[in-house]
SERO-4910 file (N, C-alpha, C, O; in steps of 0.05 Angstrom, whole numbers):
BEGIN
 pado doro    nc1    nc2    nc3   cac1   cac2   cac3    cc1    cc2    cc3    oc1    oc2    oc3
  Met    A   -391   -109    -36   -365   -117    -16   -373   -112      5   -385    -90      2
  Asn    A   -375   -118     28   -372   -116     53   -356   -112     83   -357   -119    107
  Arg    A   -340    -96     60   -301    -78     70   -319    -57     69   -341    -61     60
  Asn    A   -309    -26     79   -304     -2     97   -300     -4     53   -302    -21     35
  Lys    A   -288     43     54   -281     45     28   -246     33     41   -238     22     62
  Ile    A   -233     42     11   -214     39     10   -191     62     10   -183     70    -12
  Lys    A   -179     73     34   -167     94     32   -152     92     21   -135     75     27
  Leu    A   -149    108     -2   -123    115    -23   -116    148    -31   -130    168    -37
  Leu    A    -95    144    -30    -76    175    -36    -65    167    -71    -51    146    -73
  Tyr    A    -69    177    -87    -80    190   -113    -51    210   -125    -51    234   -130
  Val    A    -27    189   -129    -11    220   -132     -3    222   -164     10    205   -177
  Glu    A    -15    251   -176    -21    255   -201    -19    273   -222    -41    273   -232
  Asp    A     -6    289   -235     18    309   -239    -10    323   -265    -20    346   -267
  Asn    A    -16    295   -283    -43    316   -305    -53    317   -299    -61    300   -284
  Pro    A    -67    344   -304   -100    340   -296   -113    327   -322   -132    341   -329
  Ile    A   -109    298   -346   -124    292   -346   -130    263   -341   -153    253   -342
  Asp    A   -107    251   -336   -104    240   -316   -115    230   -288   -126    211   -277
  Gln    A   -105    253   -283   -141    259   -263   -170    258   -245   -179    256   -222
  Gln    A   -176    262   -277   -186    264   -279   -210    248   -297   -234    252   -301
  Ala    A   -190    230   -305   -198    198   -325   -213    182   -302   -236    174   -302
  Phe    A   -177    180   -269   -187    168   -247   -217    187   -232   -233    169   -227
  Glu    A   -227    206   -227   -238    215   -214   -273    214   -224   -294    217   -211
  Arg    A   -266    204   -266   -286    185   -273   -301    148   -259   -320    133   -257
  Leu    A   -268    154   -254   -283    114   -253   -280    117   -221   -295    105   -206
  Ala    A   -267    127   -214   -272    143   -161   -311    128   -163   -323    108   -154
  Lys    A   -317    156   -183   -340    162   -184   -376    134   -187   -399    128   -180
  Lys    A   -349    128   -205   -371    103   -207   -366     81   -191   -384     66   -185
  Lys    A   -329     76   -179   -332     60   -146   -328     62   -123   -311     51   -108
  Ala    A   -352     83   -119   -358    105    -92   -364     89    -84   -342     90    -73
  Asp    A   -376     64    -74   -369     48    -50   -346     34    -36   -342     25    -14
  Phe    A   -326     38    -66   -308     27    -66   -288     48    -52   -281     46    -28
  Phe    A   -279     67    -65   -251     90    -61   -249     97    -40   -265     79    -35
  Asp    A   -243    108    -16   -242    152     -3   -216    166    -13   -196    168      2
  Tyr    A   -217    173    -36   -188    192    -32   -175    208    -42   -181    210    -66
  Lys    A   -163    221    -37   -156    243    -47   -138    252    -75   -131    236    -92
  Ile    A   -134    272    -76   -113    274   -104    -88    282   -103    -90    306   -101
  Ala    A    -73    277   -102    -51    309    -91    -44    306   -143    -44    291   -163
  Ala    A    -39    335   -132    -21    336   -159     22    345   -161     38    357   -177
  Ser    A     23    329   -136     53    340   -129     62    326   -104     48    320    -85
  Leu    A    103    319   -110    102    308    -91     98    325    -63     86    315    -44
  Ala    A    108    345    -62     97    356    -49     60    366    -30     59    369     -5
  Glu    A     46    367    -40     21    366    -38     19    338    -34     -1    330    -22
  Ser    A     41    315    -44     31    286    -27     43    279     -5     34    259      8
  Lys    A     57    289      1     68    289     34     54    298     41     37    283     48
  Ser    A     47    332     47     18    347     55     -3    323     71    -11    323     94
  Leu    A     -7    306     53    -39    293     54    -24    283     71    -26    288     95
  Phe    A    -11    270     63      4    233     67      7    241     94    -15    236    105
  Glu    A     29    254    118     29    268    139      2    272    160     -2    269    184
  Thr    A    -12    279    137    -43    296    155    -65    275    151    -87    280    160
  Asn    A    -61    250    138    -85    234    136    -77    207    139    -53    201    143
  Ser    A    -94    190    136    -77    151    140    -98    143    117   -122    138    111
  Phe    A    -70    143    107    -75    116     81    -82     90     79    -92     82    100
  Gln    A    -81     73     61    -80     51     57    -72     34     29    -71     10     25
  Val    A    -68     52     16    -65     45     -9    -54     78    -19    -70     96    -22
  Ile    A    -18     80    -23    -14     99    -45    -14     89    -75      2     73    -86
  Val    A    -34    103    -86    -13    111   -128    -17    124   -134    -35    140   -134
  Thr    A     18    119   -150     28    151   -161     33    133   -184     40    109   -186
  Asp    A     27    157   -206     57    167   -231     79    164   -221     86    169   -198
  Tyr    A    100    146   -251    130    143   -239    136    180   -245    150    194   -230
  Tyr    A    122    189   -271    138    225   -277    118    239   -266     94    234   -267
  Leu    A    131    263   -252    106    276   -226    127    299   -221    135    300   -198
  Gly    A    139    321   -241    139    342   -249    163    333   -252    164    312   -265
  Ser    A    185    342   -243    218    348   -233    225    327   -220    248    317   -216
  Glu    A    202    320   -213    207    289   -169    194    258   -191    187    262   -214
  Thr    A    192    234   -180    191    214   -199    177    193   -166    187    194   -143
  Gly    A    160    182   -172    143    159   -147    162    156   -139    163    170   -120
  Phe    A    192    137   -143    217    131   -115    216    159    -95    224    161    -72
  Asp    A    204    177   -111    199    198    -72    167    198    -59    155    205    -39
  Val    A    164    188    -82    133    186    -69    142    158    -49    140    161    -24
  Gln    A    148    141    -56    162    118    -39    175    114    -25    177     95     -9
  Lys    A    192    137    -30    216    144      8    198    138     21    193    115     28
  Phe    A    179    168     30    163    166     57    127    157     64    110    165     80
  Ala    A    127    141     47    104    116     53    111     91     75     99     73     87
  Asn    A    128     97     73    137     85    101    127     60    107    148     49    101
  Asp    A    107     34    118     89     14    113     65     16     95     48     -1     92
  Thr    A     67     49     79     32     37     69     54     26     41     78     29     35
  Pro    A     31     13     27     24     -6     19     34     20    -27     22     41    -26
  Val    A     46     18    -46     61     46    -51     58     24    -83     71      4    -88
  Ile    A     33     39   -103     11     24   -130     37     27   -148     54     24   -130
  Phe    A     52     31   -168     59     50   -181     49     45   -210     43     22   -217
  Leu    A     46     76   -235     31     64   -256     51     79   -262     62     95   -246
  Thr    A     61     72   -304     85     85   -315     70     72   -338     52     55   -337
  Gly    A     84     88   -361     81     81   -384     90     85   -403    112     92   -410
  Ala    A     60     78   -420     65     37   -428    107     40   -455    109     28   -477
  Lys    A    131     59   -442    149     37   -448    168     46   -416    191     56   -417
  Asp    A    156     41   -395    161     44   -364    167     17   -353    165     12   -329
  Glu    A    177     -5   -377    172    -29   -356    191    -29   -358    196    -44   -377
  Gly    A    226    -12   -340    243     -9   -318    235     -8   -311    220    -26   -302
  Ile    A    238     24   -306    204     35   -279    190     17   -261    191     16   -236
  Ala    A    169     -7   -286    164    -22   -257    178    -35   -248    173    -40   -224
  Glu    A    209    -53   -267    229    -58   -246    228    -48   -228    211    -51   -210
  Lys    A    245    -32   -229    266    -17   -204    236    -18   -184    244    -14   -161
  Ala    A    215    -20   -183    194     -1   -166    197    -26   -137    204    -28   -114
  Leu    A    188    -41   -157    177    -63   -145    212    -72   -124    216    -81   -101
  Glu    A    228    -65   -143    251    -84   -134    262    -59   -102    273    -66    -81
  Leu    A    255    -39   -110    244    -21    -79    236    -16    -57    245     -2    -39
  Gly    A    203    -41    -60    181    -56    -55    161    -45    -55    142    -48    -39
  Ala    A    162    -28    -77    127    -25    -94    113    -59    -83    127    -79    -80
  Tyr    A     87    -57    -79     83    -79    -83     53    -86   -109     37   -105   -111
  Ser    A     60    -52   -130     50    -71   -152     61    -49   -167     74    -30   -158
  Tyr    A     54    -55   -193     45    -38   -213     24    -41   -241     12    -61   -248
  Leu    A     26    -18   -250     11    -11   -280     10     -1   -315     -3     18   -325
  Ile    A     16     -8   -320     31      5   -353      0     17   -357    -21      5   -357
  Lys    A      8     57   -363     -4     51   -372     -9     57   -388      8     72   -397
  Asp    A    -40     53   -409    -38     50   -432    -54     85   -451    -65     96   -432
  Val    A    -58    100   -471    -56    117   -486    -97    112   -484   -113    131   -482
  Glu    A   -104     78   -486   -135     97   -466   -147     80   -452   -167     66   -456
  Gly    A   -121     83   -421   -132     93   -405   -142     62   -395   -151     61   -372
  Asn    A   -141     37   -412   -150     25   -407   -139      5   -370   -152    -11   -356
  Tyr    A   -114     16   -369    -99     11   -333   -125     13   -320   -130     -4   -304
  Leu    A   -150     38   -326   -156     50   -308   -181     27   -308   -203     35   -300
  Ser    A   -179      0   -315   -194    -12   -313   -188    -33   -288   -203    -31   -269
  Leu    A   -171    -48   -288   -150    -62   -266   -148    -47   -246   -163    -50   -227
  Leu    A   -128    -28   -247   -132    -14   -227   -159    -22   -204   -146    -31   -185
  Pro    A   -178    -23   -199   -197    -25   -165   -187    -51   -166   -184    -57   -142
  Val    A   -178    -77   -183   -170   -104   -159   -150   -104   -169   -145   -127   -176
  Thr    A   -127    -87   -175    -99    -85   -169    -98    -68   -132    -85    -67   -111
  Ile    A   -119    -57   -143   -125    -29    -95   -125    -58    -80   -107    -62    -64
  Asp    A   -144    -79    -85   -169    -96    -71   -151   -110    -75   -151   -121    -53
  Asn    A   -128   -121    -91   -110   -141    -94    -75   -137    -62    -62   -151    -46
  Val    A    -76   -108    -69    -59    -98    -55    -70   -104    -24    -64   -124    -11
  Val    A    -89    -81    -14    -87    -86      3   -102   -100     22   -109    -87     42
  Lys    A   -109   -127     20   -103   -148     30    -78   -165     22    -74   -180     41
  Arg    A    -64   -167      6    -39   -177     11    -28   -156     39    -23   -172     57
  Lys    A    -24   -135     47    -34   -127     64    -39   -123     88    -21   -116    104
  Glu    A    -60   -126     94    -72   -152    106    -60   -160    120    -46   -153    138
  Ala    A    -71   -190    102    -46   -212    120    -25   -221    133    -19   -236    152
  Glu    A    -12   -196    102     30   -196    130     19   -180    146     26   -160    132
  Leu    A      5   -168    167      3   -148    184    -13   -193    200     -4   -213    212
  Glu    A    -42   -184    188    -38   -217    207    -15   -232    212     -8   -235    236
  Ile    A     -3   -242    192     24   -268    199     51   -253    220     70   -262    232
  Ile    A     36   -220    215     62   -215    239     45   -214    268     60   -220    287
  Arg    A     19   -208    276     12   -209    295      1   -237    308     -6   -240    331
  Leu    A     -1   -264    279     -3   -283    301     33   -289    302     42   -302    322
  Asn    A     47   -282    289     77   -298    292     74   -285    329     69   -300    348
  Glu    A     80   -252    330     80   -243    355     61   -253    386     67   -247    410
  Lys    A     35   -272    373     23   -273    390     36   -307    413     38   -315    436
  Leu    A     46   -321    369     61   -349    388     93   -351    385    105   -372    382
  Lys    A    106   -323    387    131   -311    412    119   -327    429    125   -350    433
  Gln    A     95   -310    444     86   -305    469     72   -331    480     69   -334    504
  Arg    A     65   -346    467     60   -363    479     83   -369    485     93   -365    507
  Glu    A     98   -381    461    131   -388    481    140   -377    501    136   -394    518
  Ile    A    149   -361    512    161   -347    522    135   -362    554    143   -371    575
  Asp    A    110   -360    548     97   -359    579     88   -382    580     72   -386    598
  Arg    A     94   -397    568    107   -444    564    127   -448    573    130   -466    590
  Thr    A    160   -422    559    175   -439    577    188   -430    610    206   -438    624
  Ala    A    163   -407    611    158   -388    641    149   -412    664    157   -421    686
  Ala    A    129   -414    645    118   -456    664    129   -478    663    123   -493    682
  Leu    A    140   -485    651    168   -501    650    189   -497    663    196   -521    665
  Gln    A    199   -490    670    212   -465    681    209   -470    710    224   -483    724
  Leu    A    187   -459    715    173   -462    744    169   -504    750    169   -513    773
  Val    A    167   -521    727    157   -540    748    192   -541    741    205   -547    761
  Tyr    A    204   -538    726    240   -548    735    239   -550    745    235   -572    755
  Lys    A    242   -517    766    248   -514    801    230   -531    820    236   -548    837
  Glu    A    218   -526    816    193   -551    841    213   -581    839    222   -587    860
  Leu    A    217   -591    826    229   -612    816    252   -617    824    259   -637    837
  Glu    A    262   -602    818    293   -600    833    290   -598    860    306   -612    873
  Glu    A    264   -573    881    278   -583    900    253   -600    923    248   -596    947
  Phe    A    241   -621    902    225   -628    930    237   -643    916    239   -667    923
***
């Protein structure tokens, strides 16, 4: 991969799931630059003091949820991880603006999908930003051309 490491915030309160992610991250050391938060408060603190390209959050975070993470994420893409029987939560997360979700299976197979899901989400966000940039450039071009035409029209009137 020719890109920089993806800056990732991984929000998970279960130590076993944290360890499983860390094993994946070590295998993909050239892919992730990550921080792990074990709670909503810790994730919010890390988010405020770091720059992340994507947030991966479990839904259940003790007394809080991934929806609470999504509230402070601003424009940072969020990927939800939900339990095998939580498809409704995944659906609601997408309705609220999550970029993607993965269903956590007991065997941990979802972890093999996580790198490609993260990469796709980051590419989607980059494409969205490029569209915004190009749209702004197009608007400026329209403003410049309108001003030039108005000047020509004014000169013709004076002629």
